[in-house]
C-alpha positions as CSV (number, residue, x, y, z in Angstrom):
1,X,124.2,103.5,144.6
2,X,122.7,106.8,145.6
3,X,124.3,110.0,144.7
4,X,123.2,113.0,146.7
5,X,123.5,116.8,146.5
6,X,121.7,118.9,149.0
7,X,121.9,122.3,150.7
8,X,120.2,124.7,153.1
9,X,117.8,126.6,150.9
10,X,117.4,129.4,153.3
11,X,121.0,130.2,154.2
12,X,122.7,130.6,150.9
13,X,124.9,133.6,150.3
14,X,123.4,136.6,148.5
15,X,122.4,134.7,145.3
16,X,118.9,135.8,144.5
17,X,117.5,134.3,141.4
18,X,115.3,137.0,140.2
19,X,113.3,134.7,138.0
20,X,112.0,133.2,141.2
21,X,114.0,130.0,141.5
22,X,117.4,130.9,143.0
23,X,116.9,129.0,146.2
24,X,117.6,125.7,144.5
25,X,120.6,124.9,142.4
26,X,120.3,124.4,138.6
27,X,119.4,120.7,138.0
28,X,120.3,118.5,135.1
29,X,118.1,119.1,132.0
30,X,116.4,115.8,132.6
31,X,114.7,117.0,135.7
32,X,114.2,120.7,134.9
33,X,110.4,120.5,135.4
34,X,110.9,119.0,138.9
35,X,112.9,122.0,140.0
36,X,110.0,124.3,139.3
37,X,107.7,122.3,141.6
38,X,110.3,122.5,144.4
39,X,110.5,126.3,144.1
40,X,106.8,126.7,144.0
41,X,106.6,124.7,147.2
42,X,109.3,126.9,148.8
43,X,107.4,130.1,147.8
44,X,104.2,128.6,149.3
45,X,106.1,127.9,152.6
46,X,107.5,131.5,152.6
47,X,104.0,132.9,152.0
48,X,102.8,131.3,155.2
49,X,105.8,132.6,157.2
50,X,104.6,136.2,157.8
51,X,106.4,137.7,160.8
52,X,106.8,134.3,162.5
53,X,110.0,132.4,162.9
54,X,108.3,129.3,161.5
55,X,105.0,128.9,159.6
56,X,102.2,127.6,161.7
57,X,101.0,124.0,161.1
58,X,97.5,125.3,161.4
59,X,97.9,127.2,158.1
60,X,98.9,124.1,156.2
61,X,96.2,122.2,154.2
62,X,98.1,119.8,152.0
63,X,95.0,118.1,150.7
64,X,93.9,121.5,149.2
65,X,97.2,122.1,147.3
66,X,96.3,120.8,143.8
67,X,99.6,122.0,142.4
68,X,102.0,119.8,144.5
69,X,99.8,118.3,147.2
70,X,99.7,114.9,145.4
71,X,103.6,114.9,145.6
72,X,103.7,115.9,149.3
73,X,104.1,114.2,152.6
74,X,103.7,115.6,156.1
75,X,105.7,114.2,159.0
76,X,104.7,114.7,162.7
77,X,107.7,114.7,165.1
78,X,105.6,115.3,168.2
79,X,105.8,111.6,168.9
80,X,109.6,111.4,168.5
81,X,112.4,112.2,166.1
82,X,113.5,108.6,165.5
83,X,110.3,107.5,163.9
84,X,108.0,110.4,163.0
85,X,104.4,109.8,162.2
86,X,103.0,110.2,158.6
87,X,99.9,112.4,158.9
88,X,99.5,113.1,155.2
89,X,100.6,111.3,152.0
90,X,99.8,112.6,148.5
91,X,98.2,110.3,146.0
92,X,101.1,110.5,143.5
93,X,103.6,109.6,146.1
94,X,101.4,106.8,147.4
95,X,101.1,105.3,143.9
96,X,104.9,105.6,143.1
97,X,105.7,103.8,146.4
98,X,103.1,101.2,145.8
99,X,101.5,101.8,149.2
100,X,98.1,100.3,149.8
101,X,96.1,101.0,152.9
102,X,97.3,103.3,155.7
103,X,100.8,103.8,157.0
104,X,101.3,105.5,160.4
105,X,105.1,105.9,160.7
106,X,108.3,106.3,158.7
107,X,109.3,102.8,159.8
108,X,106.2,101.5,158.0
109,X,107.4,102.8,154.6
110,X,108.4,100.0,152.1
111,X,112.1,99.5,151.7
112,X,113.7,101.0,148.5
113,X,110.6,103.1,147.8
114,X,110.9,106.8,147.1
115,X,109.5,107.7,150.6
116,X,112.3,105.7,152.2
117,X,114.8,108.3,150.8
118,X,113.4,110.9,153.2
119,X,115.3,109.4,156.1
120,X,118.5,110.7,154.4
121,X,117.3,114.3,154.8
122,X,114.6,115.0,157.5
123,X,117.1,115.2,160.4
124,X,119.0,117.9,158.5
125,X,116.0,120.2,158.7
126,X,115.7,119.7,162.5
127,X,119.4,120.7,162.9
128,X,119.2,123.7,160.5
129,X,115.7,125.0,161.2
130,X,115.4,126.0,157.6
131,X,114.1,124.4,154.3
132,X,116.4,121.8,152.8
133,X,116.6,121.1,149.1
134,X,118.0,117.8,147.8
135,X,118.3,115.7,144.7
136,X,119.5,112.1,144.2
137,X,119.1,109.0,142.1
138,X,118.6,105.4,143.2
139,X,117.2,102.1,142.1
140,X,113.7,101.7,143.4
141,X,111.7,98.6,144.5
142,X,110.8,97.8,140.9
143,X,114.4,97.8,139.8
144,X,114.0,101.1,137.9
145,X,116.5,103.9,138.1
146,X,114.8,107.0,139.6
147,X,116.1,110.6,139.7
148,X,114.3,112.7,142.2
149,X,114.3,116.2,143.6
150,X,112.6,117.5,146.7
151,X,112.4,120.0,149.5
152,X,111.6,119.6,153.1
153,X,110.2,122.6,155.0
154,X,109.7,123.1,158.8
155,X,106.4,123.9,160.5
156,X,105.6,124.6,164.1
157,X,102.7,124.5,166.4
158,X,104.1,127.1,168.8
159,X,106.5,129.2,166.6
160,X,109.4,127.7,168.5
161,X,109.7,124.0,168.1
162,X,109.9,122.2,164.7
163,X,107.4,119.5,165.3
164,X,106.2,119.0,161.7
165,X,108.1,118.7,158.4
166,X,106.3,119.2,155.0
167,X,108.0,117.5,152.1
168,X,107.4,117.9,148.3
169,X,109.1,115.4,146.0
170,X,109.1,115.0,142.2
171,X,110.8,112.3,140.2
172,X,111.5,110.8,136.8
173,X,112.3,107.2,135.8
174,X,115.4,107.2,133.6
175,X,115.3,105.6,130.2
176,X,117.6,102.7,129.3
177,X,121.1,103.6,128.0
178,X,120.3,102.6,124.4
179,X,117.0,104.6,124.4
180,X,118.8,107.6,126.0
181,X,121.5,107.6,123.2
182,X,118.9,107.5,120.5
183,X,116.9,110.3,122.0
184,X,120.0,112.4,122.4
185,X,120.8,112.1,118.7
186,X,117.2,113.1,117.8
187,X,117.4,116.1,120.1
188,X,120.7,117.2,118.6
189,X,119.3,117.1,115.1
190,X,116.1,119.0,116.1
191,X,118.2,121.7,117.8
192,X,120.3,122.2,114.7
193,X,117.3,122.7,112.5
194,X,115.1,124.7,114.9
195,X,114.7,128.5,114.2
196,X,115.9,130.9,116.9
197,X,113.2,131.8,119.3
198,X,112.4,135.5,119.9
199,X,110.0,136.9,122.4
200,X,108.3,140.0,121.1
201,X,105.6,140.2,123.7
202,X,105.3,143.4,125.8
203,X,106.9,143.2,129.2
204,X,104.0,144.8,131.0
205,X,100.4,143.8,130.4
206,X,98.8,145.1,133.6
207,X,98.7,148.8,133.0
208,X,95.7,151.0,132.5
209,X,96.5,151.3,128.7
210,X,97.6,147.7,128.2
211,X,95.7,147.4,124.9
212,X,97.4,150.4,123.4
213,X,100.7,149.9,125.1
214,X,103.8,150.5,122.9
215,X,106.6,148.1,122.6
216,X,109.1,150.5,124.2
217,X,109.7,148.0,127.0
218,X,109.8,144.9,124.9
219,X,113.5,144.7,124.8
220,X,115.2,142.3,122.4
221,X,116.4,139.3,124.4
222,X,119.4,139.0,122.1
223,X,120.6,142.5,122.5
224,X,124.1,143.0,123.9
225,X,124.1,142.2,127.6
226,X,126.1,145.3,128.6
227,X,123.5,147.5,126.9
228,X,120.7,145.7,128.6
229,X,122.2,146.2,132.0
230,X,123.7,149.6,131.6
231,X,121.1,151.6,133.5
232,X,123.4,154.4,134.8
233,X,122.7,156.5,131.7
234,X,118.9,156.5,132.2
235,X,117.8,160.1,132.6
236,X,116.2,161.0,135.9
237,X,112.9,163.0,135.8
238,X,113.1,166.6,136.8
239,X,111.8,167.6,140.2
240,X,108.5,168.9,138.8
241,X,108.0,166.0,136.4
242,X,104.7,164.1,136.7
243,X,104.7,161.2,139.1
244,X,103.9,158.9,136.2
245,X,107.3,159.7,134.8
246,X,109.0,158.5,137.9
247,X,106.9,155.3,137.8
248,X,107.8,154.8,134.1
249,X,111.5,155.0,134.9
250,X,111.1,152.5,137.8
251,X,109.1,150.1,135.7
252,X,111.7,150.4,133.0
253,X,114.4,149.2,135.5
254,X,112.2,146.4,136.7
255,X,111.6,145.3,133.1
256,X,115.3,145.0,132.5
257,X,115.6,142.8,135.6
258,X,113.0,140.5,134.2
259,X,114.8,140.0,130.8
260,X,118.4,140.1,132.0
261,X,119.8,136.7,131.3
262,X,122.7,137.5,133.7
263,X,120.2,138.3,136.5
264,X,122.6,141.0,137.6
265,X,122.6,142.3,141.2
266,X,123.4,145.7,139.8
267,X,120.3,145.6,137.6
268,X,118.1,144.5,140.5
269,X,119.5,147.0,143.0
270,X,119.0,149.8,140.4
271,X,115.4,148.8,139.9
272,X,114.7,148.6,143.7
273,X,116.5,152.0,144.1
274,X,114.3,153.5,141.4
275,X,111.2,152.1,143.2
276,X,112.4,153.9,146.3
277,X,112.9,157.2,144.4
278,X,109.3,156.8,143.1
279,X,108.0,156.1,146.7
280,X,109.7,159.3,148.0
281,X,108.1,161.4,145.3
282,X,104.8,159.7,145.8
283,X,104.8,160.7,149.5
284,X,104.8,164.4,148.6
285,X,102.2,163.9,145.9
286,X,99.5,161.7,147.6
287,X,96.7,162.6,145.1
288,X,98.8,161.6,142.1
289,X,99.8,158.4,143.8
290,X,96.2,157.5,144.7
291,X,95.2,158.1,141.1
292,X,98.0,155.7,139.9
293,X,97.0,153.1,142.3
294,X,93.4,153.3,141.1
295,X,94.5,153.2,137.4
296,X,96.4,150.0,138.1
297,X,93.9,148.4,140.4
298,X,96.2,148.2,143.4
299,X,95.2,148.8,147.0
300,X,97.6,150.2,149.5
301,X,97.8,148.6,152.9
302,X,98.4,150.6,156.0
303,X,100.5,147.9,157.6
304,X,102.8,147.5,154.5
305,X,102.6,150.7,152.4
306,X,105.7,149.9,150.3
307,X,104.1,146.7,149.0
308,X,101.8,148.8,146.8
309,X,104.8,150.7,145.4
310,X,106.6,147.4,144.5
311,X,103.4,146.1,142.8
312,X,103.2,149.3,140.8
313,X,106.8,149.0,139.6
314,X,107.2,145.2,139.2
315,X,103.6,144.3,138.4
316,X,100.8,143.1,140.7
317,X,101.3,139.5,139.6
318,X,105.1,139.5,140.3
319,X,106.4,136.8,142.7
320,X,104.9,137.5,146.2
321,X,108.0,136.6,148.0
322,X,110.1,139.0,146.0
323,X,107.5,141.8,146.4
324,X,107.7,141.3,150.2
325,X,111.5,141.4,150.1
326,X,111.8,144.5,148.0
327,X,109.1,146.3,150.1
328,X,111.2,145.5,153.2
329,X,114.2,147.1,151.6
330,X,112.2,150.2,150.8
331,X,111.0,150.3,154.5
332,X,114.6,150.1,155.6
333,X,115.7,152.9,153.2
334,X,112.9,155.2,154.5
335,X,113.8,154.6,158.1
336,X,117.4,155.3,157.2
337,X,116.4,158.5,155.4
338,X,118.3,157.7,152.3
339,X,118.3,160.3,149.6
340,X,116.9,159.9,146.0
341,X,119.2,157.8,143.9
342,X,121.3,156.4,146.7
343,X,119.7,153.0,147.5
344,X,121.4,151.0,144.8
345,X,124.9,152.0,146.1
346,X,123.7,151.4,149.7
347,X,122.6,147.8,148.8
348,X,125.9,147.1,147.0
349,X,127.8,148.2,150.0
350,X,125.7,146.4,152.5
351,X,127.4,143.3,153.8
352,X,125.6,140.4,152.2
353,X,123.6,142.6,149.9
354,X,119.8,142.8,149.6
355,X,119.2,139.3,151.0
356,X,121.2,140.1,154.2
357,X,119.4,143.5,154.5
358,X,116.0,141.8,154.4
359,X,117.1,139.2,156.9
360,X,118.5,141.8,159.3
361,X,115.4,144.0,159.0
362,X,113.1,141.1,159.8
363,X,115.2,140.1,162.8
364,X,115.0,143.7,164.0
365,X,111.2,143.7,163.7
366,X,111.0,140.4,165.6
367,X,113.2,141.8,168.4
368,X,111.0,144.8,168.8
369,X,107.8,142.8,169.3
370,X,106.6,142.1,172.8
371,X,107.6,138.6,174.0
372,X,105.0,136.0,173.2
373,X,103.4,134.2,176.1
374,X,104.9,130.7,176.8
375,X,101.9,128.6,175.7
376,X,103.5,125.4,176.9
377,X,104.0,126.8,180.4
378,X,100.4,128.2,180.4
379,X,99.1,124.8,179.4
380,X,101.1,122.9,182.0
381,X,100.1,125.3,184.8
382,X,96.4,124.9,183.8
383,X,96.7,121.1,184.0
384,X,98.6,121.3,187.3
385,X,95.7,123.3,188.8
386,X,92.9,121.2,187.3
387,X,90.6,119.3,189.6
388,X,91.0,115.6,189.8
389,X,88.6,113.5,187.5
390,X,86.6,110.6,188.6
391,X,88.2,107.6,186.8
392,X,84.7,106.1,186.1
393,X,83.8,109.3,184.2
394,X,86.7,109.0,181.8
395,X,85.5,108.0,178.3
396,X,87.3,105.0,176.6
397,X,87.4,103.7,173.1
398,X,85.9,100.4,171.9
399,X,88.8,98.5,173.4
400,X,88.4,100.2,176.7
401,X,91.5,102.3,176.3
402,X,92.0,106.0,177.1
403,X,94.9,108.4,177.0
404,X,95.0,110.4,180.3
405,X,97.3,112.8,182.1
406,X,98.0,112.0,185.8
407,X,99.3,114.3,188.5
408,X,101.4,113.3,191.5
409,X,99.6,114.5,194.6
410,X,101.2,115.5,197.9
411,X,100.4,112.2,199.5
412,X,102.2,110.3,196.6
413,X,99.1,109.1,194.9
414,X,98.3,109.7,191.2
415,X,95.2,111.6,190.2
416,X,93.7,111.8,186.7
417,X,93.4,115.4,185.8
418,X,92.8,115.3,182.0
419,X,92.0,112.9,179.2
420,X,92.1,113.0,175.4
421,X,88.7,112.8,173.7
422,X,88.1,109.2,172.6
423,X,87.9,110.1,168.9
424,X,91.2,112.1,169.0
425,X,93.7,111.2,166.2
426,X,96.5,111.6,168.8
427,X,95.1,108.7,170.8
428,X,96.4,106.0,168.4
429,X,99.8,107.6,168.0
430,X,100.3,107.7,171.8
431,X,99.2,104.2,172.2
432,X,101.5,103.0,169.4
433,X,104.4,105.0,170.9
434,X,104.1,103.5,174.4
435,X,103.6,100.0,173.0
436,X,107.1,100.0,171.3
């Protein structure tokens, strides 16, 4: 019998996981590696979002995603919600489900296969208009007990309607009870005899003096948590201190966020606030700021100047989604004319915290943009005004079939005004839909 736990990955309360995987709940240890694939897929979806409400399906190329493309499936709802078309199926999923040849629709998926589990979830994403994470276990078509974890993410062809859903799924086949018990005993013995792991690597390796960098930022993971998070006592640079001192203080705060096992909101808010302080000082010292950007190999972008600040503080290789979020918070603080040292308290007092602030700031930006043209209405008007076609000139496939659009004329007759190209992939889907 299936057991299921799922949630809306995009609408959680302010519960940022600053290691990059807060959007999905912690799974059992047996599927810990699956969770990382799910989060990587979510981050990829978020990277395509930009300023749109939904990522464009035109930006998605699942066959080029070597990381999780083999575990992916793309559903097309433009032909209907009850039985969406399958327009892409990764090789790993195809092998697991023992699918040979082509399958066109969800109804064609073999019963009790892993892909058949999608029907439990894909309608949720239409209702919520947000990524949906899920995990479950079931007995597959081979009689094996499977634990799987996945995420479904919405895509759109017009930034309004969810007409495509991209899913990424990973799974494990559970061992028999006797084998599991034996493995558990071996793991317990190994854990008792294993030496404690310590990470002595420097936190930052992207600076201009990385080879000679001291270990001043390589904090001991096992130090007292309160000491690791107590940033209030950090001394603020003087007004005439070099800009590099302000950057060092901000990077110090960011380093503490990286190593904090508690992943404290207070530590993150403090680090973002220190980044804002650095940004304010950098504005009045543009030459020093330009020199730091050059030293760290970071280019400032006119359309998003605070992104470079966050990269300087948290590192250029830091999670791109988090960089964008923190830069948005800095933009908000600049617009609100917050003073030096005040952003941390501002974020703590903001209803919903940093995540809510980023959400509200993005909503405000969208509302200030000029209304987008109604592409559907434009297309319909163009077809309504098109000249009638000669039926003899309409190209057909080898079976003599064609998909055409007809218009009711004033005299009640129907005129052919458009036709799909005979080699269009949509032809077969439309023919299959009308034949049901």
